[in-house]
N, C-alpha and C positions, 0 to 999 in steps of 0.2 A: 638928798643924794644927787650927785652929778655923775650921770652915766654916759661914758663915751663909747659909742658903737662904731667900730671900724667896719666899713662896708666893702665887700668885694664880690666878685663872681663866684669865688670858691674853686676848688679843684677836687677831682675824684680822689677819695681816700682808699679806694680799692678798685679792682678792674670792673666789678659789677656797677659801681657808681658812674662809670664812663657813660653808660646808656642814660642814666638819670640826668647827668650833667647835660648831655646833648639834647635830650628831650625837653628839658626845662629851658635851655638856652634858645632853642629854635622855636619854642612856643612864646618867647618874649616878643611882644609886638615891636619893641625897639630894635631887636636883632633881625627879625624876619618881618618886614613891614607889610604883611598881608592883613588888611583890615578885618576881613571876615574870619572870626575866631575858629570856626569849624574847618575852613579851608586851610588856615595857618596850621591848625593841629594836624591835619592830614599831611601837608607838605613837611612839617617838622618830623613826623613819623618816618616819612620816606628818607629824609636827609639823615636822621638818626640811624636808621637801619643801614644806610649806605656808608656811614662814617665810623660806626662804633668799633668795628674790628681793627681798623687802622689806628684809631685812638688807643685802643687797648694794647696794640703792639708797641706804640710809642711809650705808653705808660710802663710797659714791662721793662723798657730800657732805662726808666727812671726808678726802678725798684717796685713797680706795681702800684704806685700812687703819686699824687702831686704832693710836693712838700709845703704847699701854701697853707693848709689848715694848721699843721704843726708849727710853722714859723709864726703865723698870726697868733696862735694860742700862746706860744713862748713870749712874744712881744707883750701880750696882755698880762701874762703872769709876772713878767719883770716889771712892768709899769705898776701893777697892783702892789707889788712888794715894796717899791721905792717910795710910795706916797700914800696918803689916806684921803686926800681931797676928792679924787675921782675914782670911779669904778670903771675898769676897762673890760670890754667884751667885744665879740665880733659876730657879724651876720653875713651869710653868703646868699647870693641870689639863686644859684642853681643846684647846690648840694647842701646838706646840713652843715652847720646849724642855720636854720631859716629864721626869719624875723619873728614868726609866730611863737616858736619855742623859746627864743632868747628873751623876748619882751615878757613872756609869762613867768620867767624866773624872778622878776623884780616887782616889788610893790612900789608903784610910783604914783605920786599925787601932784597937785598943783604947785606945791613948794619945791618939787624936784625939777631937775633939768636933764634933758637928753641931748647930747651933742653928737650929731651924725657926722662921721669923718670918712668920706669916700677915699679909699686908698688908691685913687687914680690921680696923678698929678695934673692932668689936662682934662678938659671937659669933652665928653661925647655923650650923645643921647643913649648910646648903647651901653654905657657904663654908669656915669654919674646920674643922669636923669632916671634911668631904669632903677638903680639902687635906691635913690631918694624916694621915688614914687612908691615902691614896694614898702619901704619903712613907714612913710607917712600914711599910706592906706592902712597898714597894720596897726599903727598907733591910734588912728581914728576908729578902726574896727573894734579894738580892745577898750575903747573909751578912756584912754590914758590922758590925764589932764596936765601932765608935766609940760613945762616950757620946752620947745624944740628949737635947737640952733643947728646950723650946718657949717662945717669947716669948708671954706671955699677952695677952689682949685689952687694948686701951689707950684705949678711948673716954673713960675718966675721967682720963687722964693730963693734968696741968696744962699741960705744954709743948705737947702735941698740940692741946688746946683753945684755947690762946692763938694758935697758928698758924692754926687754922680761923677764929677770930674776926678775926684780922688780915687774912686773905684776903677775908673777907666785907666788912669795913669798907673795904678798898682798892677793892673792885669795886662797892660799893653805889651810888655816884653815877653809874655807867655805865648803870644801869637805872632805869626809872620805877616799878617794882613796889613795892608797900608790904608784900607778903607774901613770906616766904621759906619754901619747901617743902623738907623733908627727905624723901627718897625711899628706900624699901627695895626698889627695883627690881621693883616690882609683885609682890612675894611675897605669898602668902596670909597673912592675919592669924595663922592657926594656926602658921605657920612662924616668924613674927616673935616671937610670944609665947613 
C-alpha cells in the first residue's frame, strides 16, 4: 500500500471545536515557543479563553464551521476514485482527524509506504515542521515499519504558481482593490524569516 497523508492544521467543524482548536494550537511548542510545558499550557489556556468567543463569532459568519475538513475530505475522495495506486487520507494537527486515529485505520508493514504531504506551499516551523514531527512521532509510537517519504515544499512549483495566478486573474474583476496582499497569518517576522 502507498498511503498519502495530507497534513494540515485543520479547522473547527463546529463552534465547540473552536476551543479545542485554540487549546491545541497554543499548546504546540512551535506556535507558542515557551519551553516549559506547564507554563506553555497555562499561557495557552489564557489565550484560548481570551480568543474563543471572537473565533466563534467569526465562524458563525462562515456558517458555524471551517470548510477545510470537508474540502480536504472531498479531495481525498476524488483522488481515491480516480486511481488505485495510492490511498489518500488526511491528518489535522489541532482538531480531528488526528494522526493517532488515522494511522490506526491502516495495517501497514515494511513493504508499504507512507507519503507525508504537508498542504503548506512554503516552509515554516509552525506548520510543516510541527505537522511532520507529530506524524513521525506517531508512526514511531505505533511501531509502524512502513517506509516514510515527505513531499517537499512546493511554492516554486510552476504548476502550483500557474494555478494561483489563474485564480487571482479570474477573481480580480470582482474587486475594486488595486493592491493584493499576501499574508503569513500574522506570524512574527522572526518566524517567517
